[in-house]
C-alpha positions as CSV (number, residue, x, y, z in Angstrom):
1,M,-0.1,-0.4,-0.1
2,L,1.2,3.3,-1.1
3,T,1.5,5.6,2.0
4,I,2.4,9.5,1.8
5,S,5.1,9.4,4.8
6,G,7.1,6.7,3.2
7,L,7.3,7.7,-0.1
8,K,10.7,8.3,-2.0
9,K,10.6,9.7,-5.3
10,F,7.8,10.6,-7.7
11,Y,8.8,10.3,-11.8
12,F,6.0,11.7,-13.9
13,V,7.0,9.6,-17.8
14,P,5.4,11.9,-20.5
15,D,6.4,9.2,-23.4
16,I,4.5,6.1,-21.6
17,N,0.5,6.8,-22.3
18,D,-0.6,3.2,-23.2
19,M,-3.0,2.8,-20.3
20,R,-3.8,-0.9,-21.2
21,C,-0.4,-1.9,-20.0
22,G,0.3,-3.4,-16.6
23,A,2.1,-2.4,-13.6
24,H,4.9,-4.8,-14.6
25,R,5.1,-3.9,-18.2
26,L,5.1,-0.2,-17.7
27,L,8.1,-0.8,-15.0
28,Q,10.4,-3.0,-17.1
29,I,9.8,0.1,-19.7
30,V,10.4,2.3,-17.1
31,K,13.7,0.3,-16.0
32,H,15.2,-0.5,-19.8
33,K,13.9,3.1,-21.5
34,H,15.0,5.1,-18.7
35,H,17.5,3.4,-16.4
36,L,15.7,3.9,-13.1
37,Q,15.8,1.4,-10.5
38,T,11.9,0.6,-9.7
39,D,12.0,-1.8,-7.1
40,N,12.6,0.8,-4.0
41,G,9.1,2.6,-3.7
42,D,9.5,5.2,-6.0
43,V,5.7,6.1,-7.8
44,F,6.1,6.0,-11.2
45,I,3.2,8.6,-13.1
46,F,2.0,7.4,-16.7
47,M,-1.1,9.5,-18.2
48,S,-3.0,9.0,-21.2
49,K,-2.9,10.8,-24.7
50,N,-6.1,12.4,-23.8
51,Q,-4.6,13.4,-20.0
52,R,-7.9,12.1,-18.8
53,T,-6.6,8.6,-17.0
54,V,-3.9,8.5,-14.7
55,K,-2.0,5.5,-13.3
56,M,0.7,5.6,-10.7
57,V,2.7,2.6,-10.1
58,N,5.5,1.4,-8.1
59,F,6.7,-1.7,-6.2
60,E,7.6,-2.4,-3.0
61,E,7.5,-5.2,-0.3
62,N,7.6,-7.8,-3.4
63,A,4.0,-6.8,-5.1
64,Y,3.1,-4.0,-7.4
65,Y,0.3,-1.5,-6.5
66,V,-1.5,0.1,-9.0
67,H,-3.7,3.5,-8.6
68,Q,-5.9,4.6,-11.5
69,K,-8.1,7.4,-12.0
70,T,-10.0,8.8,-15.0
71,F,-10.9,12.5,-14.3
72,A,-13.9,14.2,-16.5
73,N,-13.0,16.1,-19.6
74,G,-11.8,19.5,-19.5
75,Y,-10.0,18.2,-16.0
76,T,-6.1,19.1,-16.1
77,F,-4.7,16.5,-13.2
78,M,-0.7,17.8,-13.9
79,K,-0.1,21.6,-14.7
80,L,2.9,22.6,-16.8
81,K,5.0,25.1,-16.0
82,F,8.2,26.6,-17.2
83,V,11.0,27.6,-14.6
84,E,14.0,29.1,-16.4
85,D,12.5,28.0,-19.6
86,K,12.7,24.3,-18.4
87,P,9.2,22.5,-17.9
88,V,8.1,21.4,-14.8
89,Y,5.0,19.9,-14.2
90,S,3.5,19.7,-11.2
91,I,0.6,18.1,-9.2
92,D,-2.0,19.6,-6.5
93,W,-2.0,17.6,-3.4
94,K,-5.7,17.4,-3.8
95,D,-5.1,15.7,-7.0
96,L,-2.8,13.2,-5.7
97,V,-4.8,12.2,-2.8
98,A,-7.7,12.1,-5.2
99,V,-5.7,9.6,-7.3
100,L,-4.5,7.7,-4.4
101,E,-7.9,7.3,-2.4
102,S,-9.8,3.5,-2.0
103,P,-13.3,3.3,-1.8
104,V,-14.1,1.9,1.9
105,I,-16.5,-0.8,2.4
106,K,-18.8,-0.7,5.6
107,Q,-20.7,-3.4,4.7
108,L,-20.2,-6.7,2.8
109,T,-23.2,-9.5,2.3
110,I,-22.4,-12.8,0.5
111,K,-25.2,-14.6,-0.6
């Protein structure tokens, strides 16, 4: 489970936007294409071409974790800013929490 207090780094991977890929495949691409270590708990953020679907993937304690959210048309999850003519992507805290939130099941009835 992804906990906010135990996070290491967040990486936005703008060149991978195929949301059909699973966690293992996405992390393989990051490892081989960008030469980053993917098994230390760092979080990798992927966004679909239309920028509506966001997928966050990390690997820790021998398990893959995937957090995915699809937003409404016109909503901007990640903002692009320029600092000294260099692109910088920023995410609002509320948007990060929206992707990480999970529904809470209060009652489960099995018939």
